C-alpha positions as CSV (number, residue, x, y, z in Angstrom):
1,X,16.9,11.5,21.3
2,X,13.4,11.1,20.0
3,X,10.6,8.8,21.1
4,X,12.0,5.9,19.1
5,X,15.5,5.9,20.6
6,X,18.2,4.6,18.4
7,X,16.2,1.9,16.5
8,X,13.7,2.9,13.8
9,X,12.0,0.6,11.4
10,X,10.4,2.2,8.3
11,X,7.4,0.9,6.5
12,X,7.0,2.5,3.1
13,X,3.5,2.1,1.8
14,X,3.8,4.3,-1.3
15,X,7.3,5.0,-2.7
16,X,9.7,3.6,-5.3
17,X,9.7,0.1,-3.7
18,X,7.2,-0.3,-0.9
19,X,8.2,-2.5,2.0
20,X,10.0,-2.6,5.3
21,X,13.4,-0.9,5.8
22,X,15.8,-0.9,8.7
23,X,18.5,1.3,7.3
24,X,18.0,5.0,7.0
25,X,19.7,5.4,3.6
26,X,17.7,2.6,2.1
27,X,14.5,4.2,3.4
28,X,15.5,7.5,1.8
29,X,16.2,5.9,-1.5
30,X,12.6,4.7,-1.5
31,X,11.0,8.1,-0.7
32,X,13.3,10.8,-2.2
33,X,11.9,12.1,-5.5
34,X,8.6,10.2,-5.1
35,X,5.7,12.7,-5.3
36,X,3.2,11.0,-3.0
37,X,4.9,9.2,-0.2
38,X,3.2,7.4,2.7
39,X,5.2,5.7,5.4
40,X,5.3,4.9,9.1
41,X,8.1,4.6,11.6
42,X,8.1,1.8,14.3
43,X,10.3,0.9,17.2
44,X,10.3,-2.9,16.5
45,X,10.4,-5.0,13.4
46,X,7.3,-7.0,14.7
47,X,5.3,-3.7,14.8
48,X,6.4,-2.8,11.3
49,X,5.6,-6.2,10.0
50,X,2.1,-6.1,11.5
51,X,1.4,-2.7,9.9
52,X,2.8,-3.9,6.6
53,X,0.7,-7.0,6.4
54,X,-2.4,-5.1,7.5
55,X,-1.8,-2.7,4.6
56,X,-1.3,-5.6,2.2
57,X,-4.5,-7.2,3.3
58,X,-6.4,-3.9,2.9
59,X,-5.0,-3.4,-0.6
60,X,-5.9,-7.0,-1.5
61,X,-9.5,-6.6,-0.3
62,X,-9.8,-3.3,-2.2
63,X,-8.6,-5.0,-5.4
64,X,-11.1,-7.8,-4.9
65,X,-13.9,-5.3,-4.4
66,X,-12.9,-3.3,-7.5
67,X,-12.6,-6.5,-9.5
68,X,-16.1,-7.6,-8.5
69,X,-17.5,-4.1,-9.3
70,X,-15.9,-4.3,-12.8
71,X,-17.5,-7.7,-13.4
72,X,-20.9,-6.3,-12.4
73,X,-20.4,-3.3,-14.8
74,X,-19.3,-5.5,-17.6
75,X,-21.7,-8.4,-17.2
76,X,-18.8,-10.7,-16.5
77,X,-17.6,-10.8,-20.2
78,X,-15.3,-7.7,-20.1
79,X,-17.6,-5.6,-22.3
80,X,-18.7,-2.3,-20.8
81,X,-22.4,-1.8,-21.4
82,X,-23.8,1.5,-22.6
83,X,-27.2,2.9,-23.3
84,X,-30.1,0.7,-22.0
85,X,-27.6,-2.0,-20.9
86,X,-25.6,0.3,-18.6
87,X,-26.0,-0.4,-14.9
């Protein structure tokens, strides 16, 4: 028996369908054949859910940051500046 005992909850961050999985075979479906896989294993669903929502918040913040950077680069109108107008 490993440190998790009988119960394992899998959080797939990068895989075919990221999310929380409680069934081993469903977890394997998400990671098998996927080139870059990132996941964690937890003992309780609450721990898995906390990790999943932290990940989602981090991704959302990163998307907001990147969106704002694009607006700065484009001057807010979607046109990328070159030459003297390039930031």
